[in-house]
C-alpha positions in Angstrom: 5.1 15.3 -15.5 2.0 12.9 -15.1 2.8 11.1 -11.7 6.0 9.6 -12.2 9.3 11.7 -11.1 12.9 10.8 -13.0 14.8 12.3 -10.0 15.0 11.2 -6.3 16.3 13.8 -3.5 17.7 11.3 -0.9 17.8 13.7 2.0 13.9 14.5 1.4 13.3 10.8 1.6 14.8 10.6 4.7 13.2 13.7 6.2 9.8 12.5 4.8 10.5 8.8 6.8 11.7 10.6 9.8 8.3 13.1 9.7 6.3 9.9 9.8 8.2 8.3 13.0 8.0 11.7 14.8 4.1 11.8 14.0 3.7 8.3 15.1 6.2 8.8 18.4 3.8 11.5 19.3 0.9 9.1 19.6 -0.1 7.1 22.7 1.9 3.9 22.4 0.3 0.8 21.4 -0.3 -1.3 24.4 -1.3 -4.4 23.0 0.1 -4.3 19.6 2.6 -6.8 17.9 5.8 -7.6 18.7 7.2 -9.5 15.6 6.2 -7.9 12.1 7.0 -9.1 8.8 6.6 -6.3 6.4 6.3 -7.4 2.5 6.4 -3.8 0.3 7.8 -2.1 3.1 9.7 0.7 1.7 6.6 2.9 1.1 3.3 4.1 0.9 0.8 2.4 3.3 3.7 -1.0 4.0 6.4 1.6 5.1 3.5 2.9 7.5 2.9 -0.4 8.8 6.4 -0.9 9.6 6.5 2.6 11.6 3.3 2.1 13.7 4.4 -1.4 14.6 8.0 -0.3 15.7 7.9 3.6 16.8 4.1 2.9 18.3 4.7 -0.4 19.9 8.5 -1.1 20.0 8.2 -4.1 17.6 11.0 -5.8 16.3 10.4 -5.4 12.1 11.3 -7.1 9.0 11.3 -5.2 6.0 11.6 -6.6 2.2 11.1 -4.4 -0.5 12.7 -4.7 -4.1 14.6 -1.4 -5.1 17.1 -0.1 -7.5 20.6 0.8 -5.7 22.5 4.2 -7.1 24.9 4.2 -9.3 27.7 6.3 -10.4 25.2 8.0 -13.2 21.8 7.9 -11.6 19.9 8.1 -7.7 18.5 4.9 -6.5 14.7 4.8 -6.4 12.8 6.2 -3.3 12.2 3.0 -1.4 15.9 2.5 -0.9 16.6 5.9 0.9 13.0 5.2 2.9 14.6 1.7 3.7 18.1 3.4 5.1 16.1 6.2 7.0 13.6 3.7 8.9 16.9 1.2 9.8 18.8 4.3 11.1 15.8 5.3 12.8 15.0 2.0 14.7 19.0 1.8 15.6 18.9 4.9 16.8 16.0 3.8 19.2 17.4 0.3 20.0 14.5 -1.4 17.9 15.6 -4.8 16.0 15.0 -4.3 12.6 16.1 -5.9 9.4 15.8 -5.0 5.6 16.3 -7.0 2.7 16.0 -5.4 -0.8 15.1 -8.6 -2.8 12.1 -9.4 -5.3 9.6 -11.0 -2.6 7.5 -13.2 -5.3 10.6 -15.4 -5.6 11.0 -18.4 -3.7 14.8 -17.8 -2.9 13.7 -14.2 -1.4 11.8 -16.4 1.4 14.4 -18.9 1.9 16.3 -15.8 2.8 13.8 -14.3 5.0 13.7 -17.3 6.8 17.3 -17.9 7.1 18.0 -14.5 8.2 14.9 -14.3 10.7 16.5 -16.8 12.5 20.0 -16.0 12.2 19.0 -12.3 13.8 17.1 -13.3 16.5 13.6 -12.5 15.5 10.9 -14.4 17.7 8.3 -15.8 15.2 6.0 -13.3 13.5 2.9 -12.4 15.2 1.8 -9.8 12.4 2.5 -10.7 8.7 1.6 -7.3 6.3 1.4 -8.1 2.7 1.5 -5.0 0.8 3.5 -5.8 -2.6 2.7 -3.5 -5.6 4.4 -4.5 -8.9 4.0 -4.7 -12.3 5.4 -8.0 -13.3 5.8 -11.8 -11.4 7.4 -14.4 -11.9 5.7 -17.7 -11.2 7.9 -19.6 -9.0 6.2 -23.2 -10.4 6.7 -22.4 -14.1 9.2 -19.6 -14.5 6.7 -17.5 -16.5 6.7 -14.0 -16.3 3.2 -12.4 -16.0 2.5 -8.8 -16.4 -0.1 -6.7 -15.0 -2.6 -4.4 -16.6 -4.5 -1.6 -15.5 -7.6 -1.7 -17.7 -11.1 -1.9 -17.9 -13.3 -5.1 -18.5 -15.9 -5.6 -21.5 -15.6 -1.9 -22.7 -13.3 0.8 -22.8 -12.9 3.4 -20.3 -13.1 7.1 -20.7 -11.6 9.4 -18.6 -9.8 12.8 -17.2 -5.7 12.3 -16.8 -3.8 15.3 -14.9 -0.5 16.9 -15.6 -0.1 17.8 -11.9 2.0 20.7 -12.8 0.2 22.6 -15.0 -3.3 21.1 -13.7 -3.8 20.6 -17.9 -6.7 18.0 -17.9 -6.7 15.4 -21.0 -8.7 12.7 -22.0 -7.9 9.5 -22.1 -9.1 6.3 -23.1 -8.3 2.7 -22.2 -9.0 -0.5 -24.1 -10.6 -3.1 -22.5 -8.4 -5.8 -21.3 -8.1 -9.4 -23.2 -8.4 -12.4 -20.7 -5.3 -13.1 -21.3 -4.3 -9.8 -19.5 -6.9 -10.2 -16.7 -5.5 -13.3 -15.7 -1.6 -11.8 -16.0 -3.0 -9.2 -13.4 -4.9 -11.7 -11.2 -1.4 -13.6 -11.3 0.6 -10.5 -10.5 -1.6 -8.7 -7.7 -3.8 -11.1 -6.4 -3.6 -13.4 -3.5 -1.3 -16.5 -4.8 1.8 -15.0 -3.5 0.5 -14.2 -0.2 -0.8 -17.7 0.3 2.9 -18.9 -1.1 4.6 -16.8 1.9 2.1 -18.1 4.7 3.0 -21.3 3.4 6.4 -20.9 4.2 6.6 -19.1 7.0 4.1 -21.6 8.3 6.0 -24.4 7.5 9.5 -22.8 8.7 7.9 -22.3 11.9 8.2 -18.5 11.7 4.8 -17.8 12.7 3.7 -16.9 16.0 0.6 -19.1 18.1 -2.2 -16.6 17.1 -0.7 -15.1 14.1 -2.3 -12.6 11.6 -1.8 -11.6 8.4 -3.5 -8.9 6.6 -3.2 -8.2 3.0 -3.9 -4.3 2.0 -6.4 -3.2 -0.8 -8.8 -0.9 -1.7 -12.4 -0.7 -3.1 -13.1 2.7 -4.1 -16.4 4.3 -4.6 -18.7 4.3 -7.9 -17.1 6.5 -9.3 -13.4 4.7 -9.7 -15.0 1.4 -10.5 -15.0 1.4 -14.5 -11.3 1.3 -14.1 -10.4 -0.1 -10.8 -13.5 -2.4 -9.0 -14.9 -3.5 -12.2 -11.7 -4.2 -14.3 -8.7 -6.0 -14.1 -7.4 -4.5 -10.9 -10.6 -5.8 -9.3 -10.3 -9.2 -10.3 -7.3 -9.3 -8.8 -8.4 -8.1 -5.3 -11.4 -10.3 -5.4 -8.8 -13.3 -5.7 -6.9 -11.5 -2.8 -10.2 -11.9 -0.7 -10.9 -14.9 -1.4 -7.1 -16.4 -0.7 -7.9 -15.2 2.9 -10.1 -17.9 3.4 -7.5 -20.1 2.4 -4.7 -18.8 4.4 -6.9 -18.5 7.3 -7.6 -22.5 6.9 -4.0 -23.0 6.8 -3.1 -20.8 10.4 -6.1 -22.4 11.9 -3.5 -25.0 13.7 -2.0 -21.5 15.4 -5.4 -19.8 15.8 -4.4 -17.7 13.5 -6.1 -15.3 11.3 -6.2 -13.8 8.0 -8.0 -10.4 6.5 -7.9 -8.0 4.2 -7.9 -4.4 5.0 -9.6 -2.4 2.6 -8.4 2.0 2.7 -8.6 5.0 1.5 -7.5 6.5 -1.8 -4.2 8.1 -1.3 -1.2 9.5 -3.4 1.5 6.5 -3.6 3.5 5.6 -6.4 1.1 2.7 -7.5 -2.2 5.2 -7.5 -0.4 8.1 -9.3 0.0 5.7 -12.8 -3.9 4.1 -12.7 -6.0 5.9 -15.0 -8.6 8.9 -14.0 -7.4 8.5 -10.3 -5.1 11.8 -10.3 -8.4 14.0 -10.6 -10.1 11.9 -8.5 -7.9 12.1 -5.5 -7.6 16.0 -6.3 -11.2 16.3 -5.6 -11.4 13.7 -2.7 -8.4 15.3 -1.1 -10.5 18.6 -1.3 -13.8 17.7 0.4 -12.2 15.3 3.3 -9.5 18.0 4.4 -13.0 20.7 4.5 -14.7 18.1 6.6 -11.4 17.5 9.1 -11.6 13.6 7.7 -8.1 13.6 6.1 -5.7 10.8 6.7 -2.5 10.1 5.3 -0.7 6.4 5.5 0.5 6.6 9.1 -2.8 7.8 10.5 -4.5 5.3 8.4 -2.2 2.2 9.5 -2.2 3.7 13.1 -6.4 3.2 13.2 -5.8 -0.1 11.8 -4.1 -1.4 14.7 -5.7 0.7 17.7 -9.3 0.3 16.3 -9.2 -2.9 14.2 -6.9 -5.6 14.8 -5.7 -4.6 18.6 -8.8 -3.0 20.0 -9.5 -6.1 22.0 -12.5 -8.5 21.2 -13.5 -9.6 17.7 -11.9 -7.7 14.9 -14.8 -5.8 13.4 -15.3 -6.6 9.5 -18.0 -5.8 6.6 -20.3 -8.8 5.4 -17.4 -10.1 3.1 -15.4 -10.5 6.2 -13.1 -7.5 5.1 -11.5 -4.9 7.3 -12.7 -1.5 6.3 -10.7 1.7 6.9 -12.3 3.4 3.6 -15.4 4.4 5.8 -14.8 8.0 5.7 -13.6 8.4 2.1 -17.1 6.6 1.2 -19.6 8.7 3.4 -22.7 9.8 1.5 -21.7 13.3 1.9 -17.9 13.2 0.6 -18.8 11.4 -2.5 -21.7 13.6 -3.3 -19.3 16.3 -3.3 -16.5 14.6 -5.1 -19.0 13.5 -7.6 -19.8 17.4 -8.0 -16.6 18.4 -8.4 -15.7 16.0 -10.7 -19.1 16.5 -12.9 -17.9 20.3 -13.7 -14.0 19.7 -13.8 -12.0 21.5 -16.5 -8.7 23.0 -16.7 -9.1 26.3 -16.1 -11.0 25.5 -12.7 -9.0 22.5 -11.6 -6.9 24.5 -9.3 -9.6 26.8 -7.7 -12.2 23.7 -6.9 -9.6 20.8 -6.0 -6.6 20.1 -3.9 -4.3 20.3 -7.4 -1.7 21.6 -4.8 -2.0 19.0 -2.0 -1.9 16.4 -4.7 1.6 17.9 -6.5 3.0 18.4 -3.3 2.0 14.9 -2.1 3.4 13.5 -5.2 6.5 15.1 -5.3 7.4 14.1 -1.5 7.3 10.9 -2.8 10.8 11.5 -4.4 12.1 13.7 -1.7 11.1 16.7 -3.0 9.8 19.6 -1.7 7.8 22.2 -3.5 6.1 24.3 -0.9 2.9 25.4 -0.4 
């Protein structure tokens, strides 16, 4: 098993969502958080965590959109299906307005449905829109063309390690460089075009509140991962996402609205687990950050985004490129130096001893509702 699980434990998925909710409820209430929130990509990872923090930290009404597969007579649903059900049930118990739409967020028809249902359900105009979509394919609504993303380097091949998380076996992996067409398709799928379309649709429908904020969640990573990430096709898509923030900011100017890209730390997610070279890096990173007391999960990162960045009062702190940075602890010089040292000497025989392989395995299985014990 290399980061992909073919089975799902529904009860475990529900328990995982409940644990996130309980963790957020144990924190002080968000006194100045958003009150009406739309999360695009709401069924797992950072998107689900943003919804949990908004709803159970700040008592916000939340609308979540995600593309999940329902269960059949022969196989369970995707994990996000059960995550959505768990969130909706918890929100109902807490007396919170929550609406969840299972649909392809890339489609114009989905935007139309969200607008209609938000109005019908009594949602106030959204004062926060979180864009957290991670999908391999997208149909361009203007042309009908299907674009497929490719996680590849640019210019030259990438050679690194893959990791079998169950056995700890490392093996070499080589990824050929992307073609110009593959790079362009990745930007189409994972860049900012769809984010802009959502903001235009919501603005045109009058469903963005005065002073509304929209934030797209992103990752940059250290030099160690740049060949396959920031300097590859994914990086080009993220650069386009960042450029789009300025265009959306101009669109929202009449509302005194704001658009940001928020850069977060590396975590075990269904998306990160399939990026070449990332699992060994994550195992080493977890080992170092836990030892230093710096480790954060999805909920902790989203809670810090809300409390210390978006709703802390005063100007939102950003870097020179206008991005919010929540990867500050991951990119500390001492952290990266120790991670690089571990990776430089890592072998199949030492991976369980020198990295947090057990924690990586536990979090990977938890994505599908399984608890292997540890």
